[in-house]
KOLNUKOL-470953 format. One record per atom (N, C-alpha, C, O): x, y, z; atom name; residue number from 1; residue in three letters. Coordinates in Angstrom, 1 decimal. Layout:
<vodrens>
X Y Z CA NUM ALA
...
</vodrens>
This chain:
<vodrens>
0.8 -1.3 0.1 N 1 MET
-0.5 0.1 0.0 CA 1 MET
1.1 1.4 -0.3 C 1 MET
2.2 1.5 0.2 O 1 MET
0.4 2.2 -1.2 N 2 ARG
1.3 3.2 -0.8 CA 2 ARG
0.3 4.5 -0.1 C 2 ARG
-0.8 4.5 -0.5 O 2 ARG
0.6 5.2 0.6 N 3 ILE
-0.5 6.5 1.3 CA 3 ILE
0.7 7.5 1.3 C 3 ILE
1.8 7.4 2.0 O 3 ILE
0.3 8.5 0.4 N 4 ARG
0.6 9.9 -0.1 CA 4 ARG
0.0 11.2 0.7 C 4 ARG
-1.2 11.5 0.8 O 4 ARG
1.0 12.1 1.4 N 5 VAL
-0.1 13.3 1.8 CA 5 VAL
0.7 14.6 1.6 C 5 VAL
1.9 14.9 1.7 O 5 VAL
-0.7 15.3 1.3 N 6 ARG
0.2 17.0 0.6 CA 6 ARG
-0.4 17.9 1.6 C 6 ARG
-1.6 18.1 1.6 O 6 ARG
0.3 18.2 2.4 N 7 ARG
0.1 19.5 3.3 CA 7 ARG
0.3 20.7 2.8 C 7 ARG
1.3 21.0 2.1 O 7 ARG
-0.9 21.5 3.2 N 8 THR
-0.8 23.0 2.5 CA 8 THR
-1.4 23.8 3.1 C 8 THR
-2.6 23.5 3.4 O 8 THR
-1.0 25.0 3.4 N 9 GLY
-1.8 26.4 4.0 CA 9 GLY
-1.0 26.7 5.5 C 9 GLY
0.3 26.9 5.5 O 9 GLY
-1.7 26.8 6.8 N 10 GLY
-0.8 27.0 7.5 CA 10 GLY
-0.7 28.5 7.6 C 10 GLY
-1.3 29.1 6.7 O 10 GLY
0.0 29.0 8.4 N 11 PHE
0.9 30.6 8.8 CA 11 PHE
1.5 30.9 7.7 C 11 PHE
1.4 32.0 7.2 O 11 PHE
2.7 29.6 7.0 N 12 ALA
3.7 30.6 6.4 CA 12 ALA
2.9 30.1 4.9 C 12 ALA
3.0 31.1 4.2 O 12 ALA
2.5 29.3 4.4 N 13 GLY
1.7 28.7 3.7 CA 13 GLY
2.9 27.9 2.7 C 13 GLY
3.0 28.1 1.4 O 13 GLY
3.6 27.2 3.4 N 14 ILE
4.4 26.2 3.0 CA 14 ILE
4.0 24.5 2.8 C 14 ILE
3.8 23.8 3.8 O 14 ILE
3.9 24.2 1.8 N 15 GLU
3.4 22.8 1.6 CA 15 GLU
4.6 21.8 1.9 C 15 GLU
5.8 22.1 2.0 O 15 GLU
4.1 20.8 1.9 N 16 ARG
4.6 19.5 2.6 CA 16 ARG
4.1 18.7 2.2 C 16 ARG
2.8 18.6 2.2 O 16 ARG
5.3 17.1 1.5 N 17 ARG
4.4 16.2 0.9 CA 17 ARG
5.6 14.9 1.6 C 17 ARG
6.8 15.0 1.7 O 17 ARG
4.5 13.8 1.9 N 18 ALA
5.7 12.8 2.0 CA 18 ALA
4.7 11.3 1.7 C 18 ALA
3.5 11.2 1.9 O 18 ALA
5.6 10.3 1.4 N 19 GLU
5.1 9.3 1.1 CA 19 GLU
5.4 8.2 2.0 C 19 GLU
6.4 8.5 2.6 O 19 GLU
5.0 7.0 2.2 N 20 VAL
5.3 5.3 2.8 CA 20 VAL
4.6 4.4 1.8 C 20 VAL
3.5 4.5 1.4 O 20 VAL
5.4 3.7 1.5 N 21 ASP
4.9 2.3 1.1 CA 21 ASP
5.2 1.3 2.2 C 21 ASP
6.2 1.3 2.9 O 21 ASP
4.3 0.4 2.2 N 22 THR
3.8 -0.3 3.8 CA 22 THR
4.0 -1.8 3.2 C 22 THR
4.0 -2.7 4.0 O 22 THR
4.3 -1.9 1.9 N 23 SER
4.6 -3.6 1.3 CA 23 SER
5.3 -4.3 2.3 C 23 SER
5.0 -5.4 2.8 O 23 SER
6.7 -3.5 2.6 N 24 THR
7.6 -4.4 3.3 CA 24 THR
8.0 -3.8 5.0 C 24 THR
9.0 -3.9 5.7 O 24 THR
6.8 -3.1 5.2 N 25 ARG
7.0 -3.1 6.6 CA 25 ARG
6.5 -4.6 7.6 C 25 ARG
5.6 -5.4 7.4 O 25 ARG
7.6 -4.4 8.7 N 26 PRO
6.5 -5.6 9.4 CA 26 PRO
5.0 -4.9 9.9 C 26 PRO
4.0 -5.6 9.7 O 26 PRO
4.8 -3.6 10.4 N 27 ASP
3.2 -3.6 10.7 CA 27 ASP
2.5 -2.5 9.4 C 27 ASP
2.1 -1.4 9.4 O 27 ASP
2.5 -3.5 8.4 N 28 ALA
1.8 -3.2 7.2 CA 28 ALA
0.4 -3.2 7.4 C 28 ALA
-0.3 -2.2 7.1 O 28 ALA
-0.2 -4.5 8.2 N 29 ALA
-1.8 -4.7 8.2 CA 29 ALA
-1.8 -3.2 9.0 C 29 ALA
-2.5 -2.3 8.4 O 29 ALA
-1.3 -3.0 9.9 N 30 GLN
-2.1 -1.4 11.0 CA 30 GLN
-2.2 -0.4 10.3 C 30 GLN
-3.0 0.5 10.3 O 30 GLN
-0.9 -0.5 9.3 N 31 TRP
-1.2 0.4 8.4 CA 31 TRP
-2.4 0.5 7.1 C 31 TRP
-2.8 1.6 6.7 O 31 TRP
-2.8 -0.5 6.7 N 32 ARG
-3.8 -1.0 5.8 CA 32 ARG
-4.8 -0.6 6.2 C 32 ARG
-5.6 -0.1 5.3 O 32 ARG
-5.3 -0.8 7.9 N 33 ALA
-6.5 -0.8 8.6 CA 33 ALA
-7.0 1.0 8.4 C 33 ALA
-8.0 1.7 8.0 O 33 ALA
-5.7 1.3 9.1 N 34 LEU
-5.9 3.1 9.5 CA 34 LEU
-5.8 3.7 7.8 C 34 LEU
-6.7 4.5 7.7 O 34 LEU
-5.2 3.5 6.5 N 35 GLY
-5.7 3.6 5.3 CA 35 GLY
-7.3 3.4 4.7 C 35 GLY
-8.0 4.1 4.0 O 35 GLY
-7.4 2.4 5.2 N 36 GLU
-8.9 2.3 5.1 CA 36 GLU
-10.0 3.0 5.6 C 36 GLU
-11.1 3.2 5.0 O 36 GLU
-9.7 3.5 7.3 N 37 ARG
-10.4 4.1 7.5 CA 37 ARG
-10.5 5.1 7.2 C 37 ARG
-11.6 5.6 7.1 O 37 ARG
-9.3 5.8 7.1 N 38 VAL
-9.4 7.6 6.5 CA 38 VAL
-10.1 7.6 4.9 C 38 VAL
-10.7 8.6 4.5 O 38 VAL
-9.9 6.7 4.2 N 39 LEU
-10.6 6.5 3.0 CA 39 LEU
-11.9 6.2 3.1 C 39 LEU
-12.5 6.4 2.0 O 39 LEU
-12.7 5.8 4.0 N 40 ALA
-14.3 5.5 4.5 CA 40 ALA
-14.8 7.3 5.1 C 40 ALA
-15.9 7.8 4.8 O 40 ALA
-13.9 7.7 5.8 N 41 SER
-14.5 8.6 6.6 CA 41 SER
-14.0 9.9 5.8 C 41 SER
-14.0 11.0 6.5 O 41 SER
-13.4 10.0 4.6 N 42 GLY
-12.5 11.2 4.2 CA 42 GLY
-13.6 11.9 3.2 C 42 GLY
-14.6 11.2 2.8 O 42 GLY
-13.6 12.9 2.8 N 43 ARG
-14.6 13.9 1.6 CA 43 ARG
-13.7 13.8 0.5 C 43 ARG
-12.5 13.9 0.5 O 43 ARG
-14.8 13.5 -0.6 N 44 PRO
-14.0 13.1 -1.9 CA 44 PRO
-13.5 14.9 -2.4 C 44 PRO
-12.5 15.0 -3.1 O 44 PRO
-14.1 16.0 -1.9 N 45 ALA
-14.1 17.3 -2.0 CA 45 ALA
-13.0 17.8 -1.2 C 45 ALA
-12.8 17.2 -0.1 O 45 ALA
-12.2 19.0 -1.6 N 46 PRO
-11.4 19.7 -0.1 CA 46 PRO
-12.6 20.6 0.7 C 46 PRO
-13.2 21.6 0.3 O 46 PRO
-12.6 20.0 2.0 N 47 PRO
-13.3 21.2 2.7 CA 47 PRO
-12.9 22.3 2.5 C 47 PRO
-12.0 22.6 1.8 O 47 PRO
-13.8 23.5 3.2 N 48 ALA
-13.5 24.5 3.8 CA 48 ALA
-12.9 24.6 5.1 C 48 ALA
-13.3 24.3 6.2 O 48 ALA
-12.0 24.9 4.7 N 49 GLY
-10.9 24.9 6.5 CA 49 GLY
-11.1 26.5 7.1 C 49 GLY
-12.0 27.2 6.8 O 49 GLY
-9.9 26.9 8.0 N 50 VAL
-10.4 28.0 8.6 CA 50 VAL
-8.5 28.7 8.1 C 50 VAL
-7.5 27.9 7.8 O 50 VAL
-8.5 30.0 8.2 N 51 PRO
-7.5 30.8 8.4 CA 51 PRO
-6.3 30.5 8.7 C 51 PRO
-6.1 30.4 9.9 O 51 PRO
-5.1 30.1 7.8 N 52 ASP
-4.2 29.7 8.5 CA 52 ASP
-3.8 28.5 9.0 C 52 ASP
-2.9 28.2 9.8 O 52 ASP
-5.0 27.5 8.2 N 53 GLY
-5.6 26.3 9.2 CA 53 GLY
-4.4 25.3 7.8 C 53 GLY
-4.0 25.8 6.7 O 53 GLY
-4.1 23.8 8.1 N 54 PHE
-3.5 23.4 7.2 CA 54 PHE
-4.6 22.6 6.6 C 54 PHE
-5.5 22.2 7.3 O 54 PHE
-4.5 22.2 5.1 N 55 ARG
-5.6 21.4 4.4 CA 55 ARG
-4.8 20.2 4.0 C 55 ARG
-3.6 20.4 3.9 O 55 ARG
-5.6 18.6 3.7 N 56 TYR
-4.8 17.8 3.8 CA 56 TYR
-5.6 17.2 2.4 C 56 TYR
-6.9 17.2 2.2 O 56 TYR
-4.5 16.6 1.5 N 57 GLU
-4.9 15.5 0.3 CA 57 GLU
-4.4 14.5 0.7 C 57 GLU
-3.4 14.8 1.4 O 57 GLU
-4.9 13.2 0.7 N 58 ILE
-4.2 12.3 1.6 CA 58 ILE
-4.6 10.9 0.1 C 58 ILE
-5.7 10.7 -0.5 O 58 ILE
-3.7 10.3 -0.2 N 59 THR
-3.8 9.3 -1.3 CA 59 THR
-3.6 8.0 -0.4 C 59 THR
-2.8 7.7 0.4 O 59 THR
-4.7 7.2 -0.9 N 60 VAL
-4.1 5.5 -0.4 CA 60 VAL
-4.5 4.8 -1.7 C 60 VAL
-5.6 4.7 -2.1 O 60 VAL
-3.5 4.3 -2.3 N 61 ASP
-3.3 3.4 -3.4 CA 61 ASP
-4.3 4.3 -4.8 C 61 ASP
-5.3 3.8 -5.4 O 61 ASP
-3.8 5.3 -4.9 N 62 GLY
-4.7 6.1 -5.6 CA 62 GLY
-5.7 6.2 -5.6 C 62 GLY
-6.3 5.9 -6.7 O 62 GLY
-6.7 6.6 -4.2 N 63 ARG
-7.7 7.1 -4.3 CA 63 ARG
-7.4 7.9 -3.0 C 63 ARG
-6.8 7.5 -2.0 O 63 ARG
-8.0 9.3 -3.4 N 64 THR
-8.0 10.1 -2.9 CA 64 THR
-8.7 10.8 -2.0 C 64 THR
-9.8 11.0 -2.5 O 64 THR
-8.8 11.6 -0.6 N 65 VAL
-9.8 12.0 0.4 CA 65 VAL
-8.8 13.0 0.6 C 65 VAL
-7.6 13.0 0.4 O 65 VAL
-9.8 14.0 1.3 N 66 TYR
-9.4 15.3 1.4 CA 66 TYR
-9.8 15.9 3.0 C 66 TYR
-11.0 15.9 3.4 O 66 TYR
-9.0 16.1 3.6 N 67 ALA
-9.8 17.1 5.1 CA 67 ALA
-8.9 18.5 5.5 C 67 ALA
-8.1 19.0 4.8 O 67 ALA
-9.2 18.8 6.6 N 68 ALA
-9.0 20.5 6.8 CA 68 ALA
-9.0 20.3 8.5 C 68 ALA
-9.5 19.4 9.2 O 68 ALA
-8.1 21.3 8.9 N 69 ASP
-7.8 21.6 10.5 CA 69 ASP
-9.3 22.7 10.4 C 69 ASP
-9.6 23.5 9.5 O 69 ASP
-10.0 22.4 11.4 N 70 PRO
-9.8 21.6 12.7 CA 70 PRO
-10.6 20.9 12.8 C 70 PRO
-10.9 20.5 13.9 O 70 PRO
-11.3 20.3 11.7 N 71 ARG
-12.1 18.9 11.8 CA 71 ARG
-11.4 17.6 11.1 C 71 ARG
-12.0 16.8 10.4 O 71 ARG
-10.2 17.5 11.6 N 72 LEU
-9.6 16.5 11.1 CA 72 LEU
-10.4 14.9 12.1 C 72 LEU
-10.7 15.2 13.3 O 72 LEU
-10.6 13.7 11.7 N 73 THR
-10.8 12.7 12.5 CA 73 THR
-9.5 12.1 13.3 C 73 THR
-8.4 12.2 12.9 O 73 THR
-9.9 11.4 14.5 N 74 GLU
-8.2 10.9 15.0 CA 74 GLU
-7.5 10.4 13.9 C 74 GLU
-6.3 10.6 13.7 O 74 GLU
-8.4 9.4 13.1 N 75 ASP
-8.0 8.7 12.1 CA 75 ASP
-6.9 9.4 11.0 C 75 ASP
-5.8 9.0 10.7 O 75 ASP
-7.7 10.8 10.4 N 76 GLU
-6.9 11.5 9.7 CA 76 GLU
-6.0 12.0 10.3 C 76 GLU
-4.9 11.9 9.8 O 76 GLU
-6.0 12.7 11.7 N 77 ARG
-5.0 12.8 12.2 CA 77 ARG
-3.7 11.9 12.5 C 77 ARG
-2.6 12.2 12.2 O 77 ARG
-4.0 11.1 12.8 N 78 GLU
-2.8 9.7 13.0 CA 78 GLU
-2.2 9.5 11.7 C 78 GLU
-1.0 9.5 11.6 O 78 GLU
-3.1 9.4 10.7 N 79 LEU
-2.3 9.0 9.3 CA 79 LEU
-1.2 10.1 9.0 C 79 LEU
0.0 9.7 8.9 O 79 LEU
-1.5 11.5 9.0 N 80 VAL
-0.9 12.3 8.4 CA 80 VAL
0.0 12.6 9.4 C 80 VAL
0.7 13.6 9.2 O 80 VAL
0.1 12.0 10.2 N 81 SER
1.5 12.8 11.5 CA 81 SER
2.3 11.5 10.9 C 81 SER
3.3 11.7 10.2 O 81 SER
1.8 10.2 11.2 N 82 ARG
3.1 9.4 10.8 CA 82 ARG
3.0 9.3 9.2 C 82 ARG
4.2 9.5 8.8 O 82 ARG
2.5 9.2 8.3 N 83 VAL
3.2 10.0 7.0 CA 83 VAL
4.4 10.6 7.3 C 83 VAL
5.4 9.9 7.3 O 83 VAL
4.3 11.9 7.4 N 84 LEU
5.0 13.3 7.1 CA 84 LEU
5.9 13.2 8.7 C 84 LEU
6.6 14.2 9.1 O 84 LEU
5.8 11.9 9.6 N 85 LYS
7.1 12.2 10.3 CA 85 LYS
7.7 10.5 9.7 C 85 LYS
8.7 10.2 10.4 O 85 LYS
7.4 9.7 8.9 N 86 GLU
8.4 8.8 8.4 CA 86 GLU
8.4 8.8 6.7 C 86 GLU
9.2 8.2 6.1 O 86 GLU
7.5 9.3 6.2 N 87 GLY
7.8 9.4 4.6 CA 87 GLY
9.0 10.1 4.3 C 87 GLY
9.6 10.7 5.2 O 87 GLY
9.3 9.9 2.9 N 88 ALA
10.3 10.4 2.3 CA 88 ALA
9.7 11.2 1.2 C 88 ALA
10.5 11.8 0.4 O 88 ALA
</vodrens>
C-alpha cells in the first residue's frame, strides 16, 4: 500500500509532501487498516478550512480524500502525522 500526504496552508503557507510504501513493513496490516478507515471517512472534495489552518490531500493506493483543520478525525490526524514523520 502506498500512502501519500500533501499538506498545504498554515501561517507560512509552506507545502509539505511525504509518502510511505507499507508493502515491506512489519506493521503493514496496521497501516492498511488505518488507511482504509481514512478513505471511508474522508471527503471527496477539499472542505472549507479556517484561516491559517492546514489542508490535507490524502492518497491511499490511488484513491484521494481531503481533510482540513480543525475538523480532522482521529484516524486522519494519526495517518497524516505518521506519514509526514516517516515518509520521504
